[in-house]
C-alpha positions in Angstrom: -5.8 -10.6 -5.0 -7.4 -8.9 -7.9 -5.5 -6.5 -10.1 -8.1 -3.8 -9.6 -9.6 -2.0 -6.6 -10.5 1.3 -5.0 -7.0 2.4 -4.1 -5.5 2.5 -7.6 -2.8 5.1 -6.8 -1.4 6.7 -3.7 -1.9 10.4 -3.2 1.3 10.8 -1.2 4.6 9.8 -2.7 6.5 6.8 -1.2 10.0 8.1 -0.8 13.0 5.8 -1.3 13.8 5.8 2.5 10.2 4.8 3.2 10.9 1.5 1.5 14.1 0.6 3.5 13.5 -2.6 5.4 13.7 -0.9 8.8 11.2 1.8 7.8 8.8 -0.8 6.3 8.9 -2.5 9.7 8.2 0.9 11.3 5.0 1.0 9.1 6.1 4.0 7.0 4.4 2.8 3.9 1.5 1.3 5.9 0.9 4.8 7.2 0.8 6.3 3.7 -1.7 3.6 2.7 -3.8 4.0 5.8 -4.0 7.8 5.4 -5.0 7.6 1.8 -8.7 7.6 0.8 -10.1 4.9 -1.4 -11.8 5.7 -4.7 -11.9 9.1 -6.3 -12.6 12.5 -4.8 -15.9 12.7 -6.8 -17.2 9.6 -4.9 -16.9 7.3 -7.9 -16.7 3.8 -6.5 -15.9 1.9 -9.7 -12.8 -0.3 -9.6 -9.6 0.8 -11.2 -6.5 -1.2 -12.2 -4.0 -0.6 -9.3 -0.6 -1.2 -10.8 1.0 1.4 -8.6 -0.4 0.4 -5.2 -0.9 -3.4 -5.4 2.6 -4.4 -4.4 2.7 -1.9 -1.5 -0.6 -3.3 -0.2 0.5 -6.9 -0.7 3.7 -6.3 1.2 1.8 -4.7 4.1 -0.5 -7.8 4.3 2.4 -10.2 4.1 4.4 -8.2 6.8 1.4 -8.3 9.2 0.8 -12.1 8.9 4.4 -13.3 8.7 5.3 -14.5 12.2 8.7 -12.7 12.3 7.5 -9.5 10.7 9.6 -9.9 7.6 8.9 -8.1 4.4 8.4 -9.7 1.0 11.9 -8.5 0.0 
């Protein structure tokens, strides 16, 4: 995975309880990512460093492909 992409930041705040294991498995963070729009409101499609969203996205990918549905944590 690259360190840059179109979803450099999330527009909705991830609350502490969203990151609890049981809520991750209920797709709470996944819903935030899915509801967010990529790129900027002005239509700019250039890539941005995504330090704030990369780990959330990586965990959602891992959780979906891990046979037992475990999280990275």
